[in-house]
C-alpha positions as CSV (number, residue, x, y, z in Angstrom):
1,M,-23.5,4.8,37.2
2,A,-25.1,4.3,33.8
3,K,-24.5,6.5,31.1
4,M,-27.3,8.7,30.0
5,K,-28.7,8.4,26.7
6,Q,-29.1,11.2,24.4
7,D,-32.0,12.3,22.4
8,P,-31.4,11.5,18.7
9,A,-31.8,14.9,17.5
10,L,-28.9,15.9,20.2
11,T,-26.6,13.3,18.5
12,E,-27.2,14.6,15.0
13,R,-26.5,18.2,16.1
14,L,-23.6,16.9,17.9
15,R,-22.4,15.1,14.6
16,S,-22.8,18.5,12.8
17,I,-20.9,20.3,15.0
18,C,-18.0,17.8,15.0
19,A,-17.9,18.1,11.0
20,E,-16.7,21.2,11.3
21,F,-13.5,19.8,12.4
22,P,-10.9,18.4,9.8
23,K,-10.6,15.1,11.7
24,P,-12.4,13.6,14.5
25,G,-9.0,13.8,16.7
26,V,-9.0,17.6,16.1
27,A,-13.0,17.6,17.5
28,A,-11.8,15.3,20.5
29,R,-8.9,17.5,21.6
30,A,-11.1,20.7,21.3
31,A,-13.9,19.0,23.5
32,G,-11.0,17.5,26.0
33,V,-12.0,13.9,25.4
34,T,-10.1,10.8,23.5
35,T,-11.5,10.0,20.1
36,A,-12.8,7.0,21.8
37,Q,-15.0,9.1,24.0
38,L,-16.2,11.3,21.1
39,R,-17.0,8.0,19.1
40,N,-19.2,7.2,22.3
41,Y,-21.2,10.6,22.0
42,L,-21.3,10.1,17.8
43,V,-22.2,6.6,17.7
44,R,-23.3,4.8,21.0
45,G,-25.2,8.1,22.0
46,Q,-24.0,8.6,25.2
47,Q,-24.6,12.2,26.7
48,P,-21.6,14.2,27.0
49,N,-21.2,16.5,30.1
50,L,-21.5,20.4,30.0
51,T,-18.0,21.1,30.2
52,V,-17.3,18.8,27.0
53,A,-20.3,20.1,25.2
54,A,-19.3,23.8,25.9
55,R,-15.7,23.1,24.8
56,L,-16.7,21.7,21.6
57,C,-19.4,24.5,20.9
58,R,-16.7,27.4,21.7
59,E,-14.0,25.8,19.4
60,A,-16.6,25.1,16.5
61,G,-18.1,28.7,17.0
62,V,-21.5,27.0,17.7
63,S,-24.4,28.1,20.2
64,L,-24.3,25.9,23.1
65,E,-28.0,26.5,23.4
66,W,-28.5,25.1,19.8
67,L,-26.6,22.1,20.6
68,A,-28.3,21.5,23.8
69,L,-31.7,22.3,23.0
70,G,-31.9,22.7,19.2
71,T,-33.4,26.5,19.6
72,G,-31.7,29.5,18.5
73,D,-29.4,30.0,15.7
74,P,-26.2,27.5,15.7
75,D,-24.1,30.8,15.3
76,P,-23.6,32.4,18.6
77,A,-23.1,35.8,17.0
78,K,-26.9,35.7,16.0
79,S,-27.9,34.6,19.6
80,P,-29.4,38.2,21.3
81,A,-28.2,37.0,25.0
82,R,-24.7,36.3,23.7
83,S,-24.5,39.7,21.7
84,E,-25.7,41.5,24.7
85,H,-23.0,39.7,26.8
86,E,-20.3,40.3,24.2
87,R,-20.9,43.8,23.8
88,A,-20.9,44.3,27.5
89,C,-17.6,42.7,27.9
90,L,-16.2,44.7,25.1
91,A,-17.5,47.7,26.7
92,A,-15.9,46.9,30.0
93,A,-12.7,45.9,28.0
94,I,-12.5,49.6,26.4
95,A,-13.1,51.3,30.0
96,L,-10.3,49.4,31.5
97,V,-8.0,50.2,28.4
98,D,-9.0,54.0,28.7
99,A,-8.8,54.2,32.4
100,T,-5.3,52.4,32.3
101,L,-4.1,54.8,29.8
102,A,-5.0,57.7,31.5
103,A,-3.9,56.4,34.9
104,T,-0.3,56.0,32.9
105,E,-0.6,59.0,31.0
106,R,0.2,56.9,27.8
107,V,-1.3,58.1,24.2
108,I,-1.2,55.2,21.7
109,D,-2.8,55.0,18.2
110,S,-6.2,53.3,17.5
111,E,-4.5,50.4,15.9
112,A,-2.3,49.7,19.3
113,K,-5.5,50.4,21.4
114,A,-7.8,47.9,19.5
115,E,-4.8,45.4,20.1
116,L,-4.7,46.1,23.7
117,I,-8.7,45.8,24.0
118,L,-8.5,42.1,22.3
119,V,-5.6,41.3,24.5
120,V,-7.7,42.4,27.5
121,L,-10.8,40.1,26.2
122,D,-8.5,37.4,25.8
123,L,-7.0,37.7,29.3
124,E,-10.6,37.9,30.7
125,R,-11.6,34.8,29.0
126,E,-8.6,32.8,30.2
127,T,-8.5,34.4,33.6
128,S,-10.5,37.2,35.2
129,R,-11.4,40.7,34.9
130,D,-9.1,41.6,37.8
131,A,-5.9,39.7,36.7
132,A,-6.6,41.3,33.2
133,G,-6.4,44.6,34.8
134,K,-3.3,43.9,36.7
135,H,-1.5,42.8,33.5
136,L,-2.7,45.6,31.4
137,E,-0.5,48.4,33.2
138,R,2.5,46.6,32.6
139,I,1.4,45.7,28.9
140,I,1.1,49.7,28.3
141,R,4.1,50.5,29.9
142,A,6.2,47.9,27.8
143,L,4.5,49.6,24.8
144,H,7.0,52.7,25.1
């Protein structure tokens, strides 16, 4: 199967994202590809698959929409859809922490609660909401 050639504007956006990394090897590792494969995207114009593009954007803090389409803002924090999604995730993490604290009858200071919320968000990104909920009670019990 022949590799798809990408739009030259996409290649330029991809180069701009890779410039955010200190070295090409770091960008390649972030994307989950070899340096040679990254070079194929940047020099030969081969189109990265969605997984590679998403990893690179996530690690560089760049909007996938901006990379793929050239629309919206490169900064994902300025993307209304992402902001709404992030607010929803944050609200769910706060609710989960509050419910678990209430169920375990624990009281913690605001700094510890903020750290727990960040842990839940990280767990949800790496696993799932169910897994985060299962681990949260163990984490809270370990605090005391």
